[in-house]
N, C-alpha and C positions, 0 to 999 in steps of 0.2 A: 683778850681784846687788844693786846699790845705786842710790839716787837722791839728788838734791841736797837739802840742808836749807837753809832760808832764811838761816841765819847762816854759810853757807859750808862747814860740815862735811858730810861724807858721812853719810847715815843708813842703817844696815844694815836689811835686812828682818828681821822677827821670826824667821824660820827660813831659814837659808842651807844649801843641800844640796850635797854632793859625792858623786860616785860613781854607783851603779847605779839602775835604775828602782825597785828595792825600797826604797832609801833615799828616793827621791822620794815614794813612796807613804807611807812612815812619817813623813816630814816633814809630810804633810797630816794624819796622825793627831795629831801633836804640835800642829800649828796649831789643830786643832779643840779639843784639850784646853785650850790657852791661851785661846782665845776663851771657852769655857765657864767657865773659872776667872777670867776678867776680868784676866788677867795681861798688861797692856800694858807692864810694866817688864822683860820678859824678852826676850833675844835668844839664839837657839839656833843653834849651829854643828853640823850633822849630818855627821860626818866619814866618810872612806873610808880604807882601809888597803891598797889594792891595790898602790900604788906609793909611792915616796918623794916624788915630785912631788905626789901627792894630799895627802900629809900636810903638805908645805911650804905648799901653797896654803891648807890649813885653818889652819895657824898664822898665816899672813899675814891671813886673814879674821878670826881672833880679835883680833889687834892692831888691825885696822881697825875692828872692831865696838866695841871699847873706846873708841877715839878719838871715834867718832861718837856713842857713848852712854855718857858717863862715869858716869852714875848707874844704869845698868841692871844687872840680873843677867845675866851672860854664862854660859850653860850649854853645855858641850861634850859631845856624845854621838856615837853611831855606832861603826863598827868600830875606828877608831884609838883612840878613847877607851876602848872595851871592852878592847882588847888591852894598852894601856899607859896606864892612868888616872893613875898617879903623874906621868908626864911632863907631862900637860896640867894637872893640879892644881898643879904647880909654877910655871906661868905666872902672873905677877902679874895679868894681865887676866882670868883665869878665876875665876868665882864658885863654880861647881859642875861636877863631872864625873858624868855619868849613863850607865849601861850600856844596852846594846841591848834588854834585857828591860824595864828600868825606864822607858825613855823612852816606852813605849807605854801606861803606866798613868796614869790620870787623877790619882791621888793624888800622883804625882811633881810635878805642875805646880800643885797647889792651893795650896801654900805653899813658901817657899824651903827649909825644913828646916835642921838644924844641921850635918849631915855634909857636908863638901866633896866627898867621893867616895861615890857611890851606885852601886856596880857589884858584881853578884853573880857567882857561878861559872856562866857561860853553859852549861857542859857538864851542869849539874844540871837544866836546863830540859827538860821532857819533852813539853810541849804548846805549841801556838801559839794564843793567843787571837785570835779573829777581830775585826777592826775595820772598821766600815763608813766609807768615805770618800765623801761625797756627790758628789765630783768633784775633780779636781786643778786647782788654781788656774791659770788661763790655758791649759788644755789642752783640745783637742777630744775626746780619748779619755780613758777612765778606766782605772785599773789596779786589779786585784783580787789580793791576795796569797793564793796557794793553798798555799804551802809555805815553810818557813824552815829554815835550817841546811844542813849537808852532812856526809854520812858518809864521804866520800872524803878522802884525804890526799895530794893532789898535792904533789910535792916543792917547788914554787915558791910555794905558796899559804898565806897566813896566815889566810884568811877563816873557816875552820871554828872558829878560836879566838876570832873576833869574833862568830860567829853561832850556834855550838853545833852539835849533831847535828840530823839531818833530822827535821822535824816537819811534819805535814800538817793543813790545815784541812778539816774534814768536808765531804763533798759537799753536803749539804743547806744548810750555811751559805754555801758558794760560790754556789749557785743563788739563795739569798735575796738576797745582796749584788748579784749581777748584775741580778736582776729589779728591784731598787730603783733601781739606776743607770740602767737603761733607762727606767724610769718618770720619772726626772729628766731625760731627754732625750738621754742618751748613745747614739750610734749605733755606737760601737766600744769593745770591752772588751779589755784586754790582761791575760792571766794571767801573774803574775810570782812569783818566788821566787828562792832561791839556786841550787837544783838541781831544777827542776820535774819533770824526767823521773823523779825518784825518788819522785814523789808516791804516797802511799797505803800505803807499806810499814809505817807505824806505826799504821794505822787498822784497825778490825775488818774482817775479810774481805780485807784488803790489796788494795783496788781500785787499778788502774793509772791513769795519766794519761788514756789513751784512753777508759776507761770513764767517768771523771769528765767529760771534755769531751763525750762522747756524751750523757750524762744532762743536762748543762747546756744543750746546744743543743735537746734535746727538750723540756725543761721551760720554756725561755724562747724560744719560737718568734718572739717579736717582736724579738729581738736581731738586727740586720742583719749585724754583723761581729764576729768573735772572732779574736784574734791571740795567739800564744804568744811569750813572751820566750825567752831563750837556752835551748837544749836540748842534751842529750848524745846524740849520734847512735846510740850502741850501746844506749841504753836505750829507744828507740822501740818501743812495743808494737804488736801487729797491729791492735788496735782503732784506734789513732791513725793508722796507715798507711791503713786503710780510710776514715777520716774525711778525710784529706788528699785521697784520690782522689774521694770521693763527696759531700762536704759543701761546697757553694759558700760557706757563711757562715764557714767556717774559712779564714782568709786564706792565700794561697799565698806566704808569706814565712817562711822558717825560718832562724833565727840559730843557728849551730852553735858549741858550745864546742870549737873545733878545737885551738888553741894551737901546733901545729907540724905539718909534713907529712913529717917524717923519722922512720922507725921507731925508730932508736936514741935520738933526742932524746925521742920520745914515751915510750919505756921509761924513760928517766932522769927524765922528768917524773912517772912513775907514772900515766900516763893509761890508760884502759881500752880505747882503740881503737888501730888502726894505720892506716897510710896507705891500704891497700886498703879498710878499713872505710869510710872517708870517701868514697872514690871510688864504692864500691858504694851507699852511702846516697844520694848525690846522683843517681846513675843511676836507682835505684829510685824515688826521689821524683819525678824528672822523668817517668819512665814513668807514674806514677800521676797526676801533675798537670803537664802540659806547661808551664803558665804560672808554675810555681813559681820564686821567686828565693831565692838563698842569701846569708846573711851569715855572718861568722866572726870570732872573736877569734884573733889570732896573736901570739905572743911572738917578738921578734927578738933574737938574741944570747943565747939560753939557755946556761948554763954548758956547756962542752965542745963547743959547736956549731962545726963546721968550715965552710968555704966550701961544700964539697960537700953537707953536711947542710942548710945554709941554702938551697942551690939546689933541694932537694927541696920545701921549703916554698914557695919562690917559684913553682915550676912548678905547684904545686897550685892556685894562684889561677886560672890560665887553664884548667887541666885540668878543674876542677870548676865553672868559671864562677861564681866567688864575686863577687857584685856589690857587696856592702857589707861591707868588712872594717874591723875595729878593730885597729890595730897598736899594740903596746906594746913599747918597748925593755925588755929584761929588767931588773927592779928587785929587787935582793937584799933579802929580808925576813929580819931576824934571827930565829933560832929555827926556820927551815925547812931541810930537808936540802940544797936547792939552793944556799943561801948558803954552804955548806961545800965545794961543788964548785969545780973550777978555773974561774975567771971569764973571760969574753970581755971584752977591753978596751972601755971605754965608747965611744970614738969608732967602733969597729967595730959595736957595737950600734946606734948612731944611724944609721950609714951603711946598715946592713941594713934598719932600720926605714923609712928613706926609700925604699929600693928596693921594699920591700913595698907602701908606700903608693902609689908610682907605678904598680905593677902593678895595684893595686886601682882606681886612677883609670882606667886603660885598660880594665879589665874592666867597670867601671860604664858608661863611655862606649859600649862595644860593646853592652851590655845595653840601654841607653836608645835607641840607634840602631835596635835591632830592634823597638822599640815605636812608632816613627813611623808614622802612618797608621792606628793602631788606635784603638778607643774604650775608655776606661777609666772604671770607677766610682771616683770619688775623693772622699775625705773632706776637707772644708775645715778646715785647721788655723788659719788666720787669713786675712783678706782678701788675695787674691793668691797664696796657697800652699795646695795640697792634697796628699794622699797617695793614690796608687793602691793597689789591693788588694795588689800585689806590693811595696809600700812605696816605689815610685818617687816622688820629689817632683815635683809638677807646678805650673808657674807659670801662673796664670790671671788674667783680669781680673775683679775682684769676688769674690763669694762671701761667705757668712756662716759664721763658725766653727761647726762641728758639722753643716753641711749635707752631704748626700750628693748628688753631681752626676755626670751622665754627661758626660764630657769627650772631645772628639776631639783626638788628639795630632797636632800640626802640625809639630813639630820638636824639637830639643834643643840646649841650649847646652853640652853635655858633662857637666854635673853635675845638670841638671834637665830634665824634659820641658817642652815648651811646648804649652799646650792651649787650646782654645776650648770654652766651656760650651755644650752642646747642650740639656740639660734637667736638672731635678732627678731623681735616681734614684727609682724606685718604692719601694725599700726604706725 
């Protein structure tokens, strides 16, 4: 996140981002506000609160930013700042702490302000104001926020207290933003949020995610590729299932908020699905779209998890063919019910996380092997690297960021496909 300054100090970027895709999107909103306000004297650390490690890295970045920019205004925002503003305000390096709602407002960045803490009650926020990001810096695809917050209260998760309750962006505004991004040259759009499968519950008529996606694709026919961020498998509506089956512009890559593969652990997590729900979901989606690929978030070493319970999660990686898994050793978040449950020892959590990651690597290698000999439509992320529709990374020779190419897959190195460019895709 840094580059070298001529005097030997590290120079921090104006906005440094930790955590999820939604945070990356919001950092671009902040960056745009800073540019419009002419605020070159500000460095922003946009934090994440999912794990202790994420917060440790943020504090480290704050200290590094102050060393690199002794005269700058250092502003800390994001979920960690929203949840515990006093802790960050107490750091000598920090000039201001700004909440998740305030960070998206232009007036927050127009002038420093007198208050060191500018954080409101996030639970009082009832609407999500749409923000158009012309594109994400250095990315071949663009992200569009369609939803914010979460109404669920999983026992391990602190994020609702950083993001507030679920709020949706009206369908017409989503269509407008996507149309403008496509006009700006983006060939792939990712719909993002905290819990996007809860989309629409707060809007008039209560439209579901599938209805919004169907309308978006119909009204922006020039959009070649649409991708969804993390979804909740039990909240998939019939409209969305039909789109997965029938709409080739909806990418065959579904990242599932899984968390565990054991029914007792899922119950203690207060998740809304059980093991069989996930197996059925993957089976039904493969029947609808045989080329679909699955990703998943999995927590290793959740409180009370026995070796037998962990084995159920481990087995699910192969049973469901999860090609892209994000593994998190359980991290206790103060104020959550799970933090008060009997804890699994730290070394056991790390060991189980390593076994899950190894299973994920084997599953990915098997998935990639099955694609050798095929021809894939791939979006170039940067010269030499592209992404297939199923999110498989493809090493190629050449290519320009943002191009859609037809690529013949000649092999794999275990983590990437190896491809030869045949032609530019028609889309």
